[in-house]
C-alpha positions in Angstrom: 9.7 -13.3 -29.3 9.6 -17.1 -28.5 7.8 -18.4 -25.6 11.7 -19.3 -24.1 12.8 -15.5 -24.5 9.8 -14.4 -23.3 10.0 -16.6 -20.4 13.4 -15.1 -20.0 12.6 -11.9 -20.3 9.7 -12.0 -17.9 12.3 -13.5 -15.2 14.9 -11.1 -15.9 13.0 -8.5 -15.3 11.3 -9.9 -12.1 13.8 -11.4 -10.2 15.6 -8.2 -9.1 12.3 -6.9 -8.4 11.2 -9.7 -6.1 14.6 -9.7 -4.2 14.0 -5.9 -3.5 10.4 -7.1 -2.4 11.7 -9.6 0.2 14.3 -7.4 1.7 11.1 -5.0 2.1 9.0 -7.4 3.2 11.5 -8.1 5.7 12.1 -4.7 6.9 8.1 -4.6 7.6 8.4 -7.3 9.7 10.8 -5.9 11.7 8.6 -2.5 11.8 5.7 -4.5 13.0 8.2 -5.8 15.9 8.4 -2.4 16.9 4.4 -1.8 16.5 4.0 -4.9 19.4 4.6 -2.7 22.2 1.7 -0.6 21.1 -0.9 -3.6 22.0 -1.3 -2.8 25.7 -2.1 0.6 24.8 -4.2 -0.1 22.1 -5.8 -3.5 22.2 -7.1 -4.9 18.9 -4.7 -2.9 16.7 -3.2 -6.4 15.5 -6.7 -6.9 13.9 -6.6 -4.3 11.6 -2.5 -5.1 10.1 -3.6 -7.8 7.8 -6.4 -5.7 6.6 -4.8 -2.5 6.4 -1.8 -3.9 4.6 -3.8 -5.8 2.2 -6.6 -3.1 1.0 -3.1 -1.2 0.2 -2.4 -3.6 -2.1 -5.7 -4.2 -3.6 -6.4 -0.5 -4.3 -3.2 0.6 -5.5 -2.6 -2.6 -7.4 -5.5 -1.9 -9.3 -4.4 1.5 -9.8 -1.2 0.1 -11.2 -3.1 -2.0 -13.4 -4.5 1.0 -15.1 -1.2 2.8 -15.5 0.5 0.1 -16.9 -2.5 -0.6 -19.6 -2.1 3.0 -20.6 1.5 2.6 -20.8 1.3 -0.3 -23.0 -1.0 1.2 -25.3 0.2 4.4 -25.2 -2.7 6.5 -23.6 -0.6 7.5 -20.8 2.6 8.9 -21.0 5.5 7.9 -18.6 5.8 11.5 -17.1 4.4 13.6 -14.5 2.3 16.0 -16.8 -1.4 16.7 -16.8 -3.4 13.9 -18.2 -7.3 13.5 -17.1 -7.1 9.9 -17.4 -4.0 9.4 -15.1 -5.5 11.9 -12.6 -8.8 10.2 -12.5 -7.3 7.2 -11.9 -5.2 8.8 -9.2 -7.7 10.2 -7.1 -10.1 7.5 -7.2 -7.4 5.6 -5.9 -6.6 8.1 -3.0 -10.3 8.3 -2.0 -10.7 4.2 -2.0 -7.4 4.1 -0.2 -8.5 6.5 2.4 -12.1 5.4 2.2 -11.1 1.9 3.4 -8.8 2.7 6.0 -11.8 4.5 7.9 -14.0 1.5 7.1 -11.2 -0.8 8.4 -10.9 1.1 12.0 -15.0 1.1 12.4 -15.3 -2.7 11.2 -12.3 -3.7 13.6 -14.2 -1.7 16.2 -17.6 -3.4 15.8 -15.9 -6.9 15.7 -14.1 -6.6 18.9 -17.0 -5.2 20.1 -19.4 -8.2 18.9 -17.3 -10.8 20.1 -16.7 -9.1 23.5 -13.1 -8.6 22.8 -11.1 -5.5 24.5 -10.4 -3.0 22.1 -9.4 0.7 21.8 -11.7 3.1 21.4 -13.9 3.4 17.8 -12.2 7.4 17.3 -9.1 5.7 18.0 -9.0 3.0 15.6 -10.5 5.5 13.1 -7.5 8.1 13.6 -4.9 6.1 13.8 -6.5 4.1 10.3 -7.1 7.7 8.7 -3.7 8.9 9.2 -2.0 5.7 8.4 -4.0 5.2 4.8 -3.6 8.8 4.1 0.0 9.1 4.3 0.4 5.4 2.3 -1.6 6.9 -0.2 0.3 9.4 -0.5 3.7 7.7 -0.6 2.0 5.1 -2.9 0.7 6.6 -5.5 3.8 8.8 -5.9 6.1 5.8 -5.5 4.4 4.2 -7.8 3.8 6.3 -11.0 7.9 7.3 -10.5 8.9 3.6 -10.4 6.7 2.5 -13.0 7.4 5.3 -15.3 11.4 4.8 -14.8 10.8 1.2 -15.4 9.1 1.5 -18.4 11.4 4.3 -20.2 14.3 1.8 -19.3 11.8 -1.0 -21.3 10.8 -2.9 -18.4 7.6 -4.2 -18.8 5.3 -2.5 -16.4 3.2 -5.8 -15.9 6.4 -7.2 -14.2 6.6 -4.4 -12.1 3.1 -3.2 -10.3 2.9 -6.3 -8.0 5.9 -6.2 -6.0 6.6 -2.5 -6.1 2.8 -2.2 -5.0 3.4 -5.1 -2.1 6.7 -3.6 -1.2 5.7 -0.3 -0.8 2.7 -0.8 0.6 4.3 -3.3 3.3 7.1 -1.2 4.3 5.3 2.2 4.5 2.1 1.1 5.4 4.0 -0.6 8.6 5.7 2.3 9.4 3.0 5.0 9.0 1.0 2.8 10.8 3.4 2.6 13.9 3.7 6.3 13.3 -0.1 6.6 13.6 -0.1 4.7 16.6 2.6 7.0 17.9 0.6 10.4 17.4 -2.8 8.8 18.9 -0.8 7.8 21.9 0.4 11.1 22.4 -2.5 13.0 21.4 -5.3 10.8 22.5 -4.5 9.1 25.8 
């Protein structure tokens, strides 16, 4: 394949996915608007939002890269069957996603304490991050696998799909589950 043909192939595969990512980002912004009402109830909440969304991209972008490499090399089949490589990558990402969510809650609380700013309690931050991290981990893992496998079966290069898929799913469901976890904590812990 020549350079020009390769360029157009990447562009043709990426453009629709990037457009969906744009719409997903706008939707996540709308959800963030709903989260703003919770700031008075949980001061310091917005400090966690960019870190939470960034870590979704980091953890599940790495998972997507591993899956894409495995698909290219023929080490992973694009279907939902038991595969030790796939299971190990998924479990590691799941543990990392939840673990880093808890760390975000603790570090946010400590940073606000050191700065002398008003904040929600440590338990509230940790529970909010744990619930949001758990739910987004499940959706991102299965959503990423489903979309990568379906794209690969249809001839798309999974490397062109990983970034936009992780970003879009992470932003939409990250914000949605963050809003949900704030509601859960608000109902049960205040």
